[in-house]
N, C-alpha and C positions, 0 to 999 in steps of 0.2 A: 376771750381771746382777741386781741387787736390785730390790725392789718400785718404788723412787722413779724408777729408771731406766726400768722397763717403763711406768709412767705417763706419763713424759716423751716417750716414743717418739712419732714424728710420721710419720703416713702419707705417704710421699713420693709413690706411685705416682699418686694422684689429683691431687695438686698439679702433678706433671709434666705429666699428661694435659692439665690446665686451663692450662698455661702457653703461652709462645709456640712451643713445640716442637709443639704440636698444630696450631697456626695454620698453620705451615710445611707439616706433613703434609696439612692439610686442602686448602690451596691447591695443593700438588702433585697431590693425588689428584683434585680436580675439574678440574684442568688436563688431566691424563691422560686422564680420562673424556670431555672435549670433544675432544682431539685424537684419540683413538681413534674416536670416533662419526664426526668429519669424515673422517677417514682411510678407515674402512670404508664411508661413503656416497659417496665420491669416488674418490681415486687407489686405493684398495684394490679398490673393485669393478672398476675398469679393469685393474689388474694381475692379478687373479684369473682375468679372461677368457683370458689367454694361458698359463696353467698347464697342465702335463700332466695327465691324468685323476686319478692317484693324488694329486698335489699339490693338485688342486682339491678332493678328497674332504678332505684335511688342512686345507686353508684353510678350508672351512665347518666342520669341527669346531673347529678352534683359534679362529676368530674367534667362534664361539658361545660357547666356553669362556671366552674373554677377556671377552666382553660381560657373561656372567653374573658373573664374578668382580668386574668393575668395579661392577655394579649392587650386588652385596652390599656392596662397599665403600664406595660411595656412601651406602647407607643407615646404615652404621655410623659414617660421618663426619658425616652429618647429625644423627644422634641424638646424638652426642658434641659437636657445637657447640651443639645446643639445650640440653643440660646446663651447657656452659660459660657460655652467655648467661642461664642461669637460666630458660629457657622451659619446662623439665620438670626433675622431680627425678631424681636418680641411680637411684633405685629403679625409676621408670618406664622409664627408658632401658634399664635391665638386663632388664626383662620384655619390651621391644620387641626388644632385641638377641637375646634368646632364640629369637625367631621368625626370625630371619636365620641360617641355617646356611651357614657358608662352605663352598664346594667345596674339597675337598682339591686341593693342588697336586701334579701328577704328580710322582713321585720324579726322573724323568728325561724331558728332552724329547727329540724325535727320532723316528727311525724312518723308514720308507719315505715318501718325499715332503717330508719335514720341510725338509730341506735346499733343496728347490726354492720352498720359501715365500718371498715378497717379504721382503727384509731389513728393511723398516719393520715389517712385521707381526712378524717375529721379535724385533724390538727393542721393540716394544709389549708383546709378551708377557713379556719379560725385565722391563721396567719394571713391568708388573702384578704380577709375583711378588714383586719387590722391595717394592713398596707393600703388598702383602699381608702380606709379613714383618713390616714396620714397623708396620702395623695390629695384627697379632697381639700384637706386643710392647706396644704402648700399651694393648690391650685387657688384657693380664695386669696391667700397672701399675695400670689403673683398678680391676681387681677386687682388687687387693692381692696379687698372684701373684708378687712377686719372691721366688726362692728365697732361703732364710735360709743364711748362711754359718755355719759352726761359729764359736762365740764365740772371740775372739782377744783378746790382750793390749791391742791398740789399737782395739777395737770402739767405734765411735762418733766415731772420729776422722775427719778430712777424707779422709785415705788409704782408710779403710774404707768411707766414703760413695762416693768416686769408684770404688772397686772394684766395690761394688754396682751403680752406674750403668752401669759398662762391662759387667757381667754381664747386666744388663737390656737394654741396648740393643745390645749386641755391636759397636759401631761408633764409640764414642766415642773420640776420640783423646786421647792423654796430653799 
């Protein structure tokens, strides 16, 4: 790659984050937050009353973990939306995002009592984990964190760009 190609490079990450892809992520995230809150205040509370003691403890732990994770995600989503709408600068958002530390996702779910949890709670936990993964990918893109591939003969081609997007998103279909 020569100097003129280096200067012509465009940072795709911030553009992708500012695109319609973020809008979809934002809507899905906020919808999940509302659904989980309604569930935990209503049906979830009723379902938790009938759980065995061990599962009741796991329910309390997992619902608290899920609520915390979703509030962290809401903070990130709201900050990114403010950047996209020009309400705050990218730098101000980065400073604020540094204050929000995402809780680690457990390497594996389960253990005694987990299988006794209500199916809806387990489904919300799985949705929360997927949302977290997507937000992490967007955050890396926004920060310019797409891993650079080794230069190839077709670097800069449409195929190369699609390969980079697939690597960044991990779910992009051919």
